[in-house]
N, C-alpha and C positions, 0 to 999 in steps of 0.2 A: 540538521536544522530543525527549528521548532515547527511542529505540525499545526497548521490552521485548517480547519474543516469548514466547508461551505454547506449551508442548508437553506434551500430556496427553490422556487420553480426552476426547472432545467433551462428555460429560455432566458433567464435573467442575467447570468454572469457576463455574457458578452456586452450587454447593454449597460450594466452597472460598472464594469471594469474594462474600459477601452485599453488598447495595448500599452499606453504609457502608464496607466494606473496599475494594470496587471503586472507590468515589469517591476514596479516598485515593491509590490507585495511578494512576488517570486524571489526578489533579491534578498528578502529578509526571512522568508518562511518557506516551508515545504507545503505546497497547496495544489489541489487539483481543481482548477476552475471549470473543467469540462464535464465533471460528473458530480454535481451538487447532490447532497443527501435530500431526499424527499420524504424519508421515513426513518425512524430510529429503532425499529424492531428486528430487522433482518440481521443475520450473522454478519454480513458484509458491513452494514451500518454500525453495528455494535463494535466490530473490530476497529473501524475508523475512529469512532468516538473514544475508544480506549487510549489512543495516543494523542488526542487533541489537547492542546493548551488553550487555544482560542477557537471559538465557534463564531463564524461570520454568517449571520442570518439575513434573510430578506423575505419579501412576500412569498407565501407558500411554505415557510418553514414549519415543520411539525412541532407540536408542543414539547418543550423540554421539561418533562415531568420527572417525578422521583425515580422512576424506572430507568429513564434515559440518563439521568444524572449519575445513577449507580454505575452505568457503563462508561462514564467519563471521569475517572478518578483524578486525572491531571488537569481538568478544566479550570482555568483561572479567570477567563473573561468571555463574555458574549457581546459581540458588537453587531448591532442591527442596522443594516443598510436601508432603513426606511424610517417610519415615524414611531407610532406607539408600539410598545413591547407587550402590551396586555394580552394580546391574542395567543402568544406562544410561550411566555415566561410566567411562572407562578411563584408563590412565596418560597417554595423549596430552593429555588435558584439563589435568592437573596439570603435565605437562612444559612446556606452553605458558605456564604462569603464570596460567591462569584461576582466579580465586577461586571457591571452592565452599562453599555453605552448605546446611544441611539443617534441616528442621523436626522432626528426630528427638526433640528434647527435648519438643516439644509433643505428639508422638505417644506419648511415654512415659507421659503423664498417664493416659489411659484404660486403658492396659495395666496400670499399677500399681493403678488403682482396681478393675479386674476381678480382679486377683490377690488383693488384700487381701480383697475380698468373698468370694472362694472360700476363702481361708485361714480366715476366720472361720466360714463355713458348714461347711467340712470339719472344723474343730476341734470344732464343736458336733454333728458327725455328722448334719447336716441332710439331705444327700442320701440317706443310708441310712434315716433315720427317715421321710422323706417317702415313700419307696418302700414301706417296711414298713407305714406307716399306711394307705396306699391299698390295699395288698394285703389287710390283715387287717380294716380298718374296725372296729377295736376298740382298747381300751386296750393300749398296748404294754409296760407295765411298764418304763418308760424306765430307771430306775436299775439294774435287773437286766440289761437287754439291752445297754446301752452304758455300763458303769461308768466308763470312762476318757474319756467325752466331755466337752468343755468347753474354754474358752480361758483358764483360769487357770493360768499357769505352764507352758504348753505350749512345747516347743522347735520353732522354725520355722527350717529351714535355707534360706538364700538362696544360690544358686549364681550368682555373677557380680555384680560391682559396676558394672554397666552403668547407663545412665541410668534404665532401668526398675528395676533392682535397688536402686539408691540411693533412688528414689522410694518403692518398697515399704517399705524400712526406715524412711523418714521417716513414712509413713502408719501404720506399726505402733507408733510410739512411744507413743500414748495407751493401748495395750492391755497387759494383764498377760501378755504373752508373752515368751519368751526367744529372741531372734533370734541365729542364728549366720550367719557369712558366710564363704564360700570363694571366694577370688579370688587367683591367683598374683601379681597386681600390687598388692596391698594389704597393708600391714603392720598390726600389732595396734593401733597408735595410730590409724590412719585408720579401721579397722573400729570401734573404740570411739567415735570421733567421729560415726560413722554410726548408733550405737546398737546395735551388734552385737559379739559375741565372734568373734574370728578362729578359724577351724577349717580343718583340711585337708578335702579332698573326701571321703575315706573316712569321716572323723569325722562329717561332715554327715549322711551316709546312715545311719550307725550310731546316732546320737543323736536325730535329728529325727522327730517325729511327722508333720510336714509338710515336704516339700522342694519348693521352687519354683525353677524354672530360668530364669535370665536371662543366660546366656552367649551370645556371638555364634556364628553358624554359620561355623566355619573348619575347615580340615583337622585342626587340633589338637584341636578339641572334638567332632569326629564320633564318635559312639558312646561318649562319655565316661560316660554312664549305662549301665554294663555290667551283665551278669547278676550278677556278684559284688556290685556295689554295691546292686542291687535286692534281692538276697537278704539283705543286711545290714540292710535297713530293718526297724524294729520291726513286729511283727504289728499290723495295723490302720492302718498309716501311709498317707499320701496323697502321691502325686507330682503336682505341678502343672506343666504345661508351656505357657507362653505365648511361648516363644522360637522354637525351630525343632525340627521332628521329628527332624532329623539328629543332635541331641544324644543321642538315646536309642537303644539297641539295641531295636528294635521287637519282634523275636521274643521277646527275653528279657522285655520288659515284658508282652506278651500272655500269656506262660507264667505269670508271677506273678499277673496279674489273673484268669486263668481259675481259679486255686485259691481265689480269694476272700480271700487273705491280705492283699493290699494294695488300695487304691483309687487312682483317678487322675482328675484333671481335665485334659483334653487339648483345648486350643484349636488345637493344631498337631500334625500327625502326619507320618510319611513312609511312603507318599506322602501328599500334603496331603489328599486325600480317600481314606480307607481303602477297600480293595476291598470290593465288595458282600458277600462272604462273611466279612469280618473279624469276629471275636468282639467287637471294640470297639463294634459297632453294638448288640449285644444284652446285653452284660454289665451286670448291675445295679449293679456297683461302679465304673462309669465314667460320668463326665459328659463328653460329647463335644460340642464346639461348633465351628462352622465358621469359625475364624479371625476371631472377632469382638472380641477383646480390644482391638485397635487402634481407631483413630478411625472412627466410624460416624455417619451421620445428622448431627445438629447439631454433633457434635464435629469435623466436617471444617472448619468455619469457624475453629476454633482453629489448625489447620494453615495455612489460607490467611492468616489474620491474622499469624501468626508469619513466614510467608514474605514477605508484603508489607512488614512491618517491616524485614526484612533488605534487601529491594530498595531501600527508601527510605533506609536508612542508607548503602548503597553509593552511591546517586545523590547523596547529600549529602556524599560524601567522608569518611564516618566508617567505622571498622572494623565489619565485621559481627560479631555476637555469637556466632554458631553456625557458625564456619568448620569445614570438614572438613579434618583434618590427614592428608595422604597418607601420612605416616610411620607413622601408627597405624591406617590403614584396614584393614590385613591382620588386625588382632586386635580389630577392633570391628565392630559390626553394619553 
């Protein structure tokens, strides 16, 4: 049988590949799910790479550099049971013609669900009201204290027509919201097909009561959420970031948040864990979560199932559905 090797954190395979998924993989390939590779330098690892036609990777996979590739002469495909492949696959993999697939589309599902939940809660002023209710333990006079709260006709700005951004727009369709989309690679017709009006990035920040970031982390997007754009947001607006902290000028964001004029839902920051003395830990207008929007718990099996589907397609001689295009890798996640 064809050899498929696993490279990821040792604790991941049982969570990614529950029994029914593992059984499908074992029926088509020779694979050891109990002993994933965590390095490619030892004699044991090099011996296993030597016979592998497919490498099934996940979080914790070591980099597949030129030296490791030299030890894998039969390698035809790398299937990543997670999102971006930028952390462990370099140009040498694509230059050799190895096919690469990612479960990024599967991982986009929980990120979009988290985002839409936060959009609806932020639009309803739920984070603020929950804090105020707990603090006062009394009737809040809701109509007087938050006259603009609600999700009827609110403008939601989505930055980036990525897999997550597109899924967010899809999930927003049933609600009485007015989505706008900013993406330099999308035209008005494509935005309309996604259920959004096309807008420039500045317009997104000027018009939206909620702005949600879904652009990739690239040199071009670093710091794209500038002090000027934050200052242009309407009073009481909320910034949601489930993409990467590098998209935002962190000092400018904290300066705005300290005033109380804006709110934020931050699943990612830069650095990824804010310093102990950061105001983000204490500000009442900030919802801070530890990078949990992506796949967690039972959601990991969605990633594993999608990855195994791709492995089986490749072994059957069929095209994989979620190929990574090296030509667009620089401008995608």
